[in-house]
C-alpha positions in Angstrom: 0.0 0.0 0.0 1.0 3.6 -0.5 2.7 5.1 2.6 0.8 8.0 4.2 2.3 11.5 4.3 4.5 12.3 7.3 6.2 15.5 8.4 9.9 15.9 7.4 11.0 16.6 11.0 10.7 15.2 14.5 9.9 17.0 17.7 12.6 17.7 20.3 10.9 20.2 22.6 7.2 20.9 23.5 5.4 23.9 25.0 2.3 23.2 27.1 -1.0 24.8 26.0 -3.9 25.7 28.3 -7.5 25.1 27.4 -10.1 27.5 28.7 -13.8 27.6 29.2 -16.3 29.5 27.1 -17.2 31.7 30.1 -13.5 32.7 30.4 -13.2 33.5 26.8 -16.3 35.6 26.8 -14.9 37.8 29.5 -11.4 37.9 28.0 -12.6 39.0 24.5 -14.8 41.6 26.1 -11.9 43.0 28.1 -9.9 43.0 24.8 -12.6 45.3 23.3 -13.3 42.5 20.8 -9.9 42.9 19.1 -8.1 39.6 18.9 -4.7 41.4 18.9 -5.5 42.5 22.5 -5.7 39.0 23.9 -2.9 37.6 26.0 -1.2 34.6 24.4 -2.1 32.5 27.5 -5.8 33.2 26.7 -5.4 31.5 23.3 -5.4 27.7 22.7 -4.4 27.5 19.0 -2.9 30.8 17.8 -3.3 31.4 14.0 -3.1 35.2 14.3 0.0 35.1 12.1 2.8 32.9 10.8 5.2 35.8 11.3 7.9 34.9 13.8 5.8 32.2 15.3 7.4 29.1 13.8 9.8 26.6 15.4 13.5 27.0 14.6 15.6 24.0 13.8 18.5 22.5 15.7 20.9 24.0 13.2 19.3 27.4 13.7 19.6 27.2 17.4 23.2 26.2 17.0 23.8 29.2 14.7 22.4 31.4 17.4 25.2 30.4 19.8 27.8 31.4 17.3 26.5 34.9 16.7 29.1 37.7 16.6 27.7 40.8 18.3 30.4 43.2 17.1 28.9 46.6 16.4 30.5 46.9 12.9 31.7 44.2 10.5 30.4 41.2 12.5 31.0 37.7 11.1 27.2 37.1 11.3 26.6 40.0 8.9 28.9 38.3 6.4 27.2 34.9 6.9 24.0 36.6 6.0 25.6 38.4 3.1 26.8 35.0 1.7 23.3 33.5 2.0 21.8 36.6 0.3 24.2 36.3 -2.6 24.1 32.5 -3.0 20.4 31.9 -2.5 18.7 35.2 -3.6 21.3 36.7 -6.0 21.6 40.1 -4.3 25.0 41.6 -3.5 23.7 44.7 -1.5 21.4 44.6 1.5 20.6 46.4 4.7 19.4 44.3 7.7 16.3 45.5 9.6 14.5 44.3 12.6 11.5 43.2 10.5 9.8 43.7 7.2 8.0 46.9 7.9 11.3 48.4 9.1 12.9 47.5 5.8 10.0 49.1 4.0 10.5 52.2 6.2 14.2 52.4 5.2 13.4 52.0 1.5 10.3 54.3 1.3 11.9 57.0 3.4 14.5 57.1 0.5 12.4 56.8 -2.6 8.8 57.8 -1.9 7.5 61.4 -1.7 4.0 62.9 -1.6 2.0 62.4 -4.7 3.9 59.3 -5.8 2.2 56.1 -7.1 3.3 52.5 -6.3 1.0 50.0 -8.0 0.9 46.5 -6.8 -1.0 43.2 -6.4 -2.9 43.7 -3.1 -0.3 45.5 -1.1 0.2 44.1 2.4 -1.1 46.2 5.2 2.3 47.6 6.3 3.3 48.3 2.7 0.1 50.2 2.0 0.4 52.0 5.4 4.0 53.2 4.6 2.9 54.4 1.2 -0.3 56.2 2.3 1.4 57.7 5.4 3.7 59.5 2.9 0.6 60.7 1.0 1.3 58.5 -1.9 -1.1 56.2 -3.7 -1.1 52.4 -3.8 -3.4 51.3 -6.6 -4.3 47.6 -6.6 -3.7 45.8 -9.9 -4.5 42.2 -8.8 -6.3 40.1 -11.3 -10.1 40.2 -11.0 -10.3 36.4 -10.6 -8.8 36.8 -7.1 -12.1 38.2 -5.9 -14.0 34.9 -6.6 -13.1 32.7 -3.7 -14.6 29.6 -5.2 -12.7 29.8 -8.5 -9.8 27.3 -8.7 -6.9 29.1 -10.4 -3.2 28.0 -9.9 -1.8 31.5 -9.7 -4.5 33.6 -8.2 -2.1 36.2 -6.8 -1.0 37.5 -10.2 -0.7 41.1 -11.1 -3.0 42.1 -14.0 -0.6 43.4 -16.8 -3.4 45.4 -18.4 -4.2 47.2 -15.1 -0.5 47.8 -14.4 0.0 49.1 -17.9 -2.8 51.6 -17.5 -1.3 52.9 -14.3 2.2 53.1 -15.8 0.8 55.0 -18.8 -1.2 57.4 -16.7 1.7 58.8 -14.6 5.2 60.0 -15.6 7.9 57.6 -14.4 9.2 60.2 -12.0 6.0 59.7 -10.0 6.4 55.9 -9.8 9.4 55.0 -7.6 8.6 51.3 -7.8 6.1 48.6 -8.7 5.4 46.3 -5.8 4.9 42.7 -6.5 4.0 40.6 -3.5 4.9 36.9 -3.5 2.8 35.1 -2.3 -0.1 37.5 -2.5 -1.1 37.6 1.2 -4.1 39.9 1.1 -5.7 37.9 -1.7 -5.4 34.6 0.3 -1.8 33.6 0.3 -2.1 33.0 -3.5 1.0 32.5 -5.6 2.3 34.5 -8.5 3.5 32.6 -11.6 7.0 33.0 -13.1 5.4 34.1 -16.3 3.7 36.9 -14.5 6.8 37.9 -12.7 8.6 38.0 -16.0 5.8 40.1 -17.7 5.6 42.6 -14.8 9.4 43.0 -15.0 9.2 43.6 -18.7 6.6 46.3 -18.2 8.7 48.0 -15.6 11.7 48.0 -17.9 9.5 49.4 -20.7 8.5 52.3 -18.6 11.8 52.8 -16.8 10.6 52.0 -13.3 12.0 49.8 -10.6 10.5 46.4 -9.6 10.3 45.7 -5.9 9.4 42.2 -4.8 7.8 42.0 -1.4 9.3 38.6 -0.5 8.0 37.5 2.9 6.8 34.2 1.4 9.0 33.9 -1.6 9.9 30.2 -0.9 6.3 29.2 -0.7 5.7 31.0 -4.0 8.7 29.0 -5.6 7.1 25.8 -4.4 3.9 26.6 -6.2 5.8 27.4 -9.4 7.6 24.1 -9.2 4.4 22.1 -8.6 2.0 24.1 -10.8 3.9 25.8 -13.7 5.0 24.0 -16.8 8.7 23.8 -17.3 9.7 24.1 -13.6 8.8 20.6 -12.3 12.5 19.4 -12.6 14.1 22.6 -11.1 15.1 22.9 -7.5 13.4 25.5 -5.3 16.7 27.4 -5.1 17.0 27.5 -8.9 13.5 28.8 -9.1 14.2 31.4 -6.4 17.2 32.7 -8.3 15.2 33.1 -11.4 12.4 34.9 -9.6 14.8 37.5 -8.2 16.7 37.9 -11.4 13.7 40.0 -12.6 13.7 42.3 -9.5 15.6 45.5 -8.7 14.7 45.5 -5.0 13.5 43.0 -2.6 12.0 43.6 0.9 11.5 40.8 3.3 10.0 40.1 6.7 12.4 37.2 7.5 10.0 36.1 10.2 8.1 34.1 7.5 10.1 32.1 5.0 13.5 32.4 6.8 11.8 30.8 9.8 13.2 33.2 12.5 11.4 35.0 15.3 12.7 38.4 14.4 14.5 40.0 11.4 14.2 41.4 7.9 16.1 43.2 5.2 15.9 45.3 2.0 18.2 44.2 -0.8 19.3 45.9 -4.0 20.8 45.3 -7.4 22.0 48.9 -7.5 25.0 49.9 -5.3 23.9 53.5 -5.7 20.4 52.9 -4.2 21.9 50.8 -1.4 24.2 53.7 -0.5 21.3 56.2 -0.6 19.2 54.0 1.8 22.1 53.6 4.3 21.3 57.0 6.0 17.8 55.9 6.9 19.1 52.5 8.1 21.5 54.2 10.4 19.0 56.7 11.6 16.1 54.3 12.3 17.6 50.8 12.6 21.3 50.8 13.3 24.7 50.6 11.6 24.6 49.0 8.2 26.2 45.7 9.2 23.6 44.9 11.8 20.6 47.2 11.1 18.0 46.3 13.7 19.3 42.7 14.3 21.6 41.0 16.7 24.4 38.9 15.3 22.8 35.7 16.6 19.6 36.5 14.7 21.5 37.2 11.5 23.1 33.7 11.9 19.7 32.0 12.4 18.3 34.0 9.4 21.1 32.8 7.1 20.5 29.2 8.1 16.8 29.7 7.8 17.1 31.0 4.2 18.8 27.7 3.3 16.4 25.4 5.1 13.3 27.4 3.9 14.3 26.8 0.3 14.4 23.0 0.5 11.6 21.1 -1.1 11.0 18.6 1.7 10.4 21.3 4.2 8.1 23.2 1.9 6.1 20.1 1.0 5.4 19.5 4.7 4.6 23.1 5.5 2.3 23.8 2.5 0.8 20.3 2.9 -0.4 21.1 6.3 -2.3 24.2 5.0 -3.8 22.0 2.3 -4.8 19.5 4.9 -6.9 22.1 6.7 -8.4 23.0 3.3 -9.5 19.4 2.7 -11.1 19.3 6.2 -13.1 22.4 5.4 -14.1 20.9 2.1 -15.5 17.9 4.0 -17.6 20.4 6.0 -18.6 22.5 3.0 -17.0 25.6 4.6 -16.1 28.2 1.9 -12.6 29.6 1.7 -10.3 31.2 -0.8 -9.6 28.4 -3.2 -7.2 26.8 -3.8 -5.6 26.6 -0.4 -2.8 29.2 -0.1 0.8 28.8 1.0 0.7 29.9 4.6 -2.9 30.1 5.6 -6.5 29.3 4.9 -8.6 32.4 4.2 -12.2 31.6 5.2 -14.9 33.5 3.2 -16.6 35.3 6.0 -19.3 36.7 3.8 -20.5 33.3 2.8 -20.1 31.8 6.4 -22.0 34.7 8.1 -24.6 35.8 5.5 -26.8 37.7 8.0 -24.1 40.1 9.4 -24.2 43.5 7.5 -20.9 44.6 6.0 -21.0 47.8 8.2 -20.6 45.5 11.2 -17.4 43.9 10.0 -18.2 40.4 9.0 -14.7 38.8 9.1 -14.0 40.3 12.5 -17.3 38.9 13.7 -16.3 35.4 12.4 -13.0 35.8 14.2 -14.6 36.5 17.5 -17.0 33.6 17.1 -14.2 31.2 16.3 -12.3 32.3 19.4 -15.4 32.0 21.6 -16.0 28.5 20.2 -12.6 27.0 20.8 -10.0 29.5 21.9 -8.6 29.8 18.3 -7.3 33.1 17.2 -7.3 34.2 13.6 -7.1 37.7 12.0 -9.5 39.7 10.0 -8.6 40.5 6.4 -11.5 42.8 5.5 -13.0 46.2 6.1 -11.2 46.9 9.3 -7.8 46.1 7.8 -8.7 48.1 4.6 -8.8 51.3 6.7 -10.6 54.4 5.7 -10.2 56.2 2.4 -7.3 58.6 2.8 -9.3 61.4 1.2 -13.0 60.9 2.1 -12.3 59.1 5.5 -15.1 56.8 4.7 -14.8 53.1 5.5 -13.4 51.1 2.6 -15.3 47.8 2.0 -13.1 45.4 0.0 -14.5 42.8 -2.4 -13.4 40.1 0.0 -14.1 39.7 3.7 -11.8 37.0 4.9 -10.7 35.4 8.2 -7.1 34.4 7.8 -6.0 31.3 9.7 -2.2 31.5 9.4 -0.4 28.2 10.2 2.9 28.7 12.1 5.8 26.7 10.6 6.7 23.4 12.3 4.6 24.2 15.3 1.2 22.5 15.4 0.2 18.9 14.6 -2.6 17.7 12.3 -4.6 17.0 15.5 -4.6 20.7 16.1 -5.7 21.2 12.5 -8.7 18.8 13.1 -9.7 20.9 16.1 -9.6 24.1 14.0 -11.8 22.5 11.3 -14.3 21.1 13.8 -14.6 24.5 15.6 -15.3 26.3 12.3 -17.9 23.7 11.4 -19.7 24.4 14.7 -19.8 28.1 13.9 -20.9 27.4 10.4 -23.7 25.2 11.6 -25.2 28.0 13.7 -24.5 30.8 11.1 -28.2 31.7 10.7 -28.3 32.7 14.4 -25.4 35.2 14.1 -27.1 38.3 12.8 -25.1 41.2 14.4 -21.5 42.2 14.4 -19.5 45.0 15.9 -19.0 48.8 15.6 -15.8 50.8 16.1 -15.4 52.9 19.3 -11.8 53.9 19.0 -9.3 53.7 16.1 -6.0 55.1 14.8 -6.1 57.1 11.6 -4.0 54.5 9.8 -3.3 50.8 10.2 -6.1 50.7 12.7 -6.7 47.0 12.8 -3.8 46.4 15.3 -5.3 48.5 18.1 -8.9 49.1 17.1 -11.5 48.9 19.9 -15.1 47.6 19.2 -18.3 46.9 20.9 -21.3 44.8 20.0 -23.7 46.3 17.5 
């Protein structure tokens, strides 16, 4: 008989989890003002808020931590990271930062000014926040098919070349500091971008004389999907595919807390030595000296090792296979989600799960609270709260998709935990007709409000 699938690792250390009662969770979420970010970690049984920095490092990464060089300038750990950047990603110039949003801050402080335009495929929340904070525009050029959660499409995260061409024609190149291509496309459901699309977007950027920035938090997962779904790449290694992906880019930003499997860290990398030098001032001002940025030497060592491990097929097959396993369980229960299953998360279609909740009462947030009350599982809303208000009219923006993201940490939970997640969602889905009201905002920041927003029952 065919052998069943098994993880490509074994467990050396465990962390106890505490189960809670529904009565406890009702009080805790009320005290948290119905914002899942405000919960204490001890109040959560299975934490799917994010896959960023929440994974389990390997024995080799822990060993690398012990060899970290904490010299202020010119540390060995910096050069270990530099070697990994060159050999795996193909970039000679980079600046370390404490995480992805810090890398974006260094880059955008250098290249973005008021009135600029940075088109992309569903900009991630911090990316859009940094752009709009500088009074620039972030037009979304994602393919229309990404809005149909039930449509099966292998590369649903793609940029629409026609939409991008329209933006690039509309504005002079001096107004477009970069095109931002996010791989995988997180906001659209962790959906991958094809190599053909990366190549086409790069060609358009060259045609109009603008830079291509790849937002690369989950680049390795994207490479896995290219290998398994795109013709001509089935016999290439993940590292070969990664090198080709980045051969088309001028800049890459990365939250290394994802596909480098570390708890903290990030960087911005460049093909241009001139741009690297221009960005150094903001790195030194906001992060630290250019050979450590916002990182310790030990974390740079772990990051370098994680880049190597994270671009191995066996690891990615296990990681992405667990996300697919949750998708299959939801299929059994007829629970709608963004199909096909993404690389790092399942994005539940909250509008279809809770049809009675009005959009003004934040459907995905309501689903997130209900799932927490059901089983102590914490997800995150990817919907109207995250979309923020229109920067001009200050009206709430209601995106085409209201999604509850269930992000699976790397090498952290077993499939028994996945079974609990699916069963809890089924219980909420079975009583969906009884959930008719959501939440209203009582307090919010003017930008990136979803992290700290306070709500009350409608």
